[in-house]
Phi, psi and omega in degrees: 000085183298145173071011177269145174305150188296326181289334177282321171303319178291317179296323176294322177298326176296316174300318175297321173296318177298324174299311176299324175294319176300320176293322180289331174293306174308310183304320177300317180293318179299311180303317182293323181298308183303308182306312183290317179297324179286318178297316183299320178297304186294323178266002178056058184243095183287336178298313181292328176295321180295320181295325177294317174304312182290337181271351180304315174310322178303312176307314180302316177299320174298321178302308185297322180295317181295318181300314181296320183293317179298313179299320176302315176300313172306318184282325184266322183266336179051058187288154176234162173059231186304315183296323181294316176300324179292324176289317180296316182303317177301319177300319185278319187296318189289338175292314172299318178299325181292317184293328183293316177299324178293320182295322180297316181290329179287326168304311181303315182293326185279334180291328176297317178297317182292333179288343176268352180252130174303114184214137185246004191286133170299134181262008186306316179297319171300321177297315176298315180294319181292329180291322179288323177296319180296314178300320179292326180296313178303312181297324181291317183290318177298330180294328178302312183276337181266349181048058184252105178291324178299318177293321175304314175297320183295326180288323177300317183283329191287345180301331180298324183291319178300314176304316182295320178290320176305313181298324178298309187295312179308310182294317175308311185295320176299318177300313180298321183287336179277331180291320184209122183297334175293353177271347194295320179301310175296317179295331177298310179296324175299321176297319181288331177290316176300319176298318181300318176296320179293329178284327170303315180302317175298314177294329176297318179292325174304320177300317185292317180297313177300321175295320173306311181294321181291330183277323191256336187082003181241152179259149171293157178309143176303325181264123175242158178309122191214108183251013184284110181247020188294322178300319176296321180301309183298326178296315181298321177299315179287337184279000000 
């Protein structure tokens, strides 16, 4: 912030640090929600799933707090250039984080239903996909605090692997449903869970893209590695 008195600049830097800390707090809650929702599914733990659902309003409250603080910074500090990008980034990042929290709650809800349905399907594929999604999510949130464009690019590229796993799981579940109609209920819920994980991956990538722009002032390419081919698969089945 050129030409500003030193104490004003220092105060604004403290505000930006507080903003980053608030995002880190919200990010930590979201990371825990995704991890717990996954554990609830894989370990058939309805109590843990219920806790994930009950904690979703706290994530929403954190989003509102960040938004209010960021809007206050825009109004009172009138930041420009790099500082402006960081504040705008914060407003957009918390929207993605809130959506990830919603998907985690949805996974938890469906895991409770699946526990009540007789199902013999191995969940190892979903577990592998969830682990990769969690790793990318942690890296993406860390990138916000570390301001690392290299890590942001790594997360952006890693979404391809998430999509590849999703495509594999999708095809397997569709096959089970076609082989035996009694599989349809359980497989439908598992399909939605897989899609929720895939969407968490997309929002994680959005956070990385926003962070990269805030740091560098440049956008990553419009086209990013995107391997969800399930719409083509369904078209072929119908054709």
